[in-house]
N, C-alpha and C positions, 0 to 999 in steps of 0.2 A: 487819293492820298494827298495829304497836305501837311505843311508845317504851320503851326499856330503860334503866334507870339504871346497869346494869352491862354492859360490852361482851360480846357473844356472837360468836364467830368459828367458821368452819368449818375444814376441814382445809387450806384454802388460805391461811388467815390473816384472811379478811374475810368478814363476812356479806354476801351478794351484793346485797341490796336496801338496805343501809345507805348513806346519802349522807353524813351528818355523824356523826363519831365523836369524841366528847370524852372524854379519858381522864385522870383524876386532875389536873384543871386547878385550879391555885391562882393567884390574882392578888392581889398586895400593892401597896399604895401607901404612900409615905413621907409622913407628916403631921407637923405640929408637936408632936403628942402621941406620936409614934413610928410604927411600921409598922402599917398597917391592912390586914387580909386581907379583901378584898371577895368572893373566892371561895375555898373551902376544899376542895380535892380533889374537884371535881365530875366525875362521869362520866355521860355521856348519849349515847344513839344516836338518830338520827332517820332514818327511812326516806324514800325518794323519795315525793313527792306527798302528804305529810302536812301538815295544818294544825294548828299547835301554838301554844298560849298559854303564855307565861311570866308567872306572877303572883307577887305578894308585896308587902310594904310598901315604902315608899320607903327606899332604902339596903339592901335585902335582897340585892342583887347581880344582879338580873335583867337590867338594862341592860348591866352589865359582861359577863355571859355572852353576851348578844346581840352585843356588840362583839367578843368572842373568836371567835364563830362566823363573823362577817362579815369577819374579818381587819382590822378597824379598830384593834384593840389586840392585844397579844401576852400570853400567859400568863407568869407568873413561873416556874411549873413545870407540867409536864404536856404532853400532846400533843393536837393537834387535826388530824384528817384529814378532808378533803372529797373524796369520790370517789377515795379512795386517795392523795391528795396531802397531804403534811404541811405545812400552811400556816404553822404556827408557826415553821418553820425556814427559810422562804423569805427571801432578801434583800429589803430594803425596796422596791426597784424592781420586782422580780418579784412581790412581794406586791400592790403597787398594780395591776399589770397583771392579775394573777389576779382581784383583787376587781372590777375594772372589767368583766370578762367573765363572772364567775360569781355575783355578788351584786348584787341591786337593793335599794337602801335607801330606806325611806319614813320621813320624820321627822314628829314631832308638829307642828312649825311650818312644814311644807311645804318650806321652803328653796328655793323657786323663785327664779331670778334676776330681779329686778324690771325690769331694763332690756331683757330679752329677751321676745319673745312666747312664748305657751304652746308653739307649734310649735317655736320655736327652742330652748326649754328641753329639749324631748324629743330634738331632733336632737343636742344637745351631747354626750351620752355616746357616741353613735356616732362623732362627730368625734374625741373623745379616744382611743377604742379602735380606731378604723378597722375596725369590725366589718362594715360594709356598704359597698358602693360608693357614692360620693358621690351619684350620680344616683338612688339608691334610697332615700336617707335621708328625704327629705320625704314620700314616699309611705308609707314605713313609719310615720313619726310620725303621719300622718293616720289610718292604719289603727289605731294604738294608741289614739288619741283616740276613734275610733269604738268601739273595744272597751270603753273605760271610760265611754262614754255622753256625751261632750261634744265631738263633732266640730265643732260650731258655734263653739267657743271658741278655735280654732286661732290666729287672728291677733290675739287680744286680749292685753293685758298682765296679769300675775297680779293686780294690784290691782283689775281690773275683774270678777274672779270672786268668787263666794261661797266660804266656807271649804270646803264640801263639794266644790265644783268644783275648787278648788286642790288638794285632797287627791287627787282623781281624776287630775288632771294629774300630780301627783307620782308616783302609781302607774304611769301611762303612762310617765313618765321612767324609773322603776325597771325597766320591762320593755324599755327601748330596745334593749339588747344581748342580749335573749333569755336572761337568766341562769336557771340551774336553781333558784336560791334567792332568795326575797324575804324580807327582814327589815324589821320595822316597829316603831318604838319609840313607844308611846302614840299611834298614828296618829289616834285619835278623841278625844283629850283635849280638843280645842277645838271639838268639834262637838256639835250637839244630837242627841238620841237617835234621831230618824228618819234623819238624815244618817249617824250612826254605823252604824246597822243596814245602810244601803245600802253602806257601805264594807266591813263584815264580809261581806256577801253577795258582794261582788266578790272578796274573799280566798277565799271558798268556791269560787267559779268558777275562780279561778286554780289552786287546789289540785286541782280536778277535771280541769284541763287538763294536770296533771303537774308543776306547780311545787311546790316545798317552801316553805311559808310559815310563818314564825315571828314571832309578834306578842307584844310586851310590852304588857300591858294591865291596867288596874284595873277594867275594865268587867265586873263580875260578872254583870250582867243579860244579857250576850251570850255567856255560857259555852257555850250550846248550839250555837253556830256551830262550835266547835272539836272536832276528833277527839279531842284529848288536851290536858290542862292540866297543866303542871308548876309546882308551887308551890316557891318559894325563900324561905328565912328565914335571915338571918345568914350568907349565903354558902354554904349547903348545901341540897341538894334534900331536901324533906320526905318521910318515909315515906308511901307511898300517894299520891304527888304525881301519878301518872298517872291521869287520869279520863276515861272514855269520853264522847264527845259524838256529834254528828251525823256 
């Protein structure tokens, strides 16, 4: 398995194991100082079941690239295909529906709804996307909490949990609709090193189960958890950015 900075296709037009195909993506933002290019012609392929780190300094473009892959934002130019679907060209409503079913997002600050219990937070994505029969949603949420190691927290509110527990709950919520892709933006930035290690171990487990996991991180001490590390600087992928890991 490998990450490729340049697309490789077979005679049918697609490399069969490639899940995410980013081709020549540029993203520009209008600022008071003029147009700012956060990404500059980025091309990248990620295969199914890989655990990938996106690294770089603040402002390098790594979070922008993650948002492109997740369908949270659209490129100014270029193409992004996931499992053969050109997500950049989808209408807004179709893109939101696609994202709800295909991408689980984990945020640095957890983003759990404070007025809902942990269980209710996890059921919510299933309610929005109607991915499971209503009678099955609570049982599935409990199963996901067990998978991330905090089943006893189901009926508590987010403020009653530690930071590490909240992040595990956020990962369970990201898994609610069984998406093939999990993206995480600095998911351990507010956690101590021991708790951060446990979160990265959970990502390893998810990739081992077939999920494709892409993590934006500054945590150089945990590079060994990742199969591949892609470094970004000033909106471009660095030469030699792909580094083998565990």
